[in-house]
N, C-alpha and C positions, 0 to 999 in steps of 0.2 A: 929854788931850783931842785933841788931832788927829791920837796913833795909831788907837784909835778910831773913830776919823768915817774914818780913810782907811781902814780896814777895813771900813767901814762899804759907802765908796765899791767899793773891791774885789767885795766878796761880790753888793752889786746886780748888779750890773755882770756881772762873772765868773757870775755864779751863770742867768744868762740869753740871753748872748752865749758860743758854742757856747768858749771858752776854759776852762772848767775853775775851779771854781770853787778846791776844792780843791787845785788845783795851783798857785797864785795864794799861797793859802797856808796850806799848807805850804813852801813854797819860799821865802819871807814869814820864814814861822816858825825858819828855819837859819839867813837872814840878820841874822837876828836872838838869832842863837845860844839857840836855842831860848824862846825870851819869850815876850811872847802871839800868838796869841790862845788862851785856855783851849775844854775843850769847853763853854764853861756861853755865856761869848762868841758861838763859836762858833756855839749853835745860839741864842741870841738873834739876833745877827742874820739869820739865816737866818728868823726873825718878820720881820723887816723886807724881802724878797723873796718871807715870802708876800703883804705887806701888797703890796706892790708885784702880784702875779696879780690878786688880787682887784679892785685898781683900776683893770688893763691891759684886765679882764675885770669887771668889775661887769655891762655890760648882757647878756654872751652866760651868765654867774657867777645870773641874774636871771632870764633866759630858762629856764633850763631847770632852779630850782627851779622855778619857775610849773608847769612842763608837769609838771616828775614832780607835782606838787600836783593837779593836773587827768588825772593819767593820760592824757599826753598821748603813744601811741606811740614815734614818732621819737625825745622826747626822752626818755623809758628802752632807747629801745635804744642812745642816746648815752652816759647815764651807764651805764650797763652794762659799754661798751667803756671806758668811761674805767677804772672800776671795776674792771677784771679785770686791761686791763692795767697797774695800777698794784702788784697783791698782788706779782708774783715781787721787786720791791723792798723792800718792808715786811720779804717775806720771809727775803730777805739780808742785808736789814740788821739787822732784830732778832735773828736766828741765829745773826751772823756779826759782832756785832758791835765785842769782840772782835781776832779776826784781820785784822778789818778796818782796825783802828785799829792793829796792827801792818807794818801796810803805808803807811806814813807816813813813807817812805822816801826820800830823794831822788834818787834813779837808779827809783827803782818809778814818778813822776809824769814822771820825766824818759821812761819809755817810755808810761808814757799819753799825757800829749804826743804824742808821733810816731803814735799810735794814735786818735786827736783827727785829726790834721794826713788818716790815709788817708781816716776818713771825709767829710769834710770835702770832701774833691776828691772825693768818689765818691759825692758826693747830690746827687740828677737839678734840675735846677734851668728844668727846663721836663718840657711831654709829659701831666704826670696836671691827674688833675680830680675824683679820686675827693672823697668824705664821709667821712668817722671813724665815720658807719650803716653806707656800702658796705662795713666792716669785714671781715672777715674773722675767728671766731676764732679761728685758728693765726695772720694774721698779727697781733691784736691781745695773744696770748699770748711773738711773736717780739717787741715791740714794746716790752711788758711787760722781755724781757728783757735787750734794749739797754740800760732804764734802770737793769736791776740791775747790768749790768755796766759801767755809766758808777761803780760805789758805791770802785772802783780810783782810787786819787788821779789823776789827773790827767786822764784820762778826762770828759769834757766828758757830763755828763745831761741839754744841750738839744745837743747834736751827734749825742749817740750816738742819742737820739729820733727830732730827726730827720731823721737820714738813714733810718732805719726806716719811719719814717712815713715818707715820701722816694719809700722803693721799693716800698711796697706799694702804692703809686695815691692817694695824700692827695696834693693840689692843698702848694700853698706855704703859703693863706691855713690850709688843715684843718690841715696839719701844726706847725703854728706853733699855733691854739688847744690840738689833743691835746694836744704836750709842754709846752704852758704849762698846762692844766689836770693835768696826770698831775701835776704840781707840786706841789699844792695838799697832797693825802694824804701825801705823801712829803715835805714839807718838817714838816705837822704832825706823824707817826711821827715825823719824829727830833729835833725836839722834847721829843717826847715821852721818848724811850730817855735820851735826857741828864738828864728828869727823877729818871727811874727810875736812871740811875747818881749822879749826884749833885744827893742830893729838896735838901737845905740853896744848892745852887749860885745860884738866881736869888736869894736874898737878898741879893746882894750886887750890886741893879740900881743904878742910882747915872745921875744929873741925866747923866753925859759920855754914859752906856750908852745912853739915852733918843737922844740926839742920833746916838750909831752908827748905832742903827737907823732916824730919819729917813733918814740919807746912804744906807742900804741899799736904803730905800723909793724915797725919789726918784732913787734912781740903775738900780735893776730897771727901774722901767718906762720911762725912755727906755731900756735896753735891749731890753726888752721890746717897745716900737715901732720902731727901730731892724731886729732881725734878723725884726719882719713883712716892713718894707720895699725892704729887703737878701734877703730867700730865697729871691724870684721872678728877682733878680737875679746871675748865675750868674756876672761878674766881682766884684758886689759880695760877695752871700757865701761864693762861695769862696777872695776876698783871707784868710780869717779862716786861711784855710791854712797861710795864707807866715806870721800872727805867731804862731800856736801851734809850727813849725816853729822858729821862730826862739825861744821861751821856751823850745823842750830843746834847742837848742844851747845859749842867753847859762847854761840851769839847769848842762849837763852841761859848761860850763866854771868854772866857777862851782864846783862840786861839787870838782870833777878839783883845779881849781884847794886849796881847801880839804879835803880830805886832809892 
């Protein structure tokens, strides 16, 4: 019971903090000698992060949906950019799922964490004021490609997309909003992919798993609020780079000793 709940907390925090949820889960699995989490449990906990995004951005999502229904040009332009930015990750995740699974190796995670560190430190902390609708289609696709690259274990999805969005000129608030809204179709795609690979797996859902889902959702909401607050602060947000660097060093040491 405790293990699943702790995994939920780790999933919720690390999905939205720029520190890589996949890296943490693979590292924990290595420490447990190849034990949990499994593919279906990971997908289930991703559902908790999906709840976190919907809860954290419920007003924005509601406004966007109403705008689409009433055919407001601004809302359609924003939705189109979110959709286009999501396509690369869906294509790569769906087309290369087996190859990506083979990357779940300790030293691959270390390399991902080191790359995440560089991206965090290279993320502008100020001087940007653009909105999502200001993005060119080229910039939108580039941001989407960074999300696709973050399928590499240890390379943070939020860290990669926040870097690309800020470099494209978005304000801290708009970059966070784009990054987290992009997570909705991406997480849904991951859950669907898990269902196709193990269609009977979700029959193993239990009360303990529900607690893990709740833990992922609550910690995910906390992480979203934390990133929103710190992204505009150079010292605050860039501090995550020291954390991912420490993760890489500790993981490298643990994997070396354990060989």
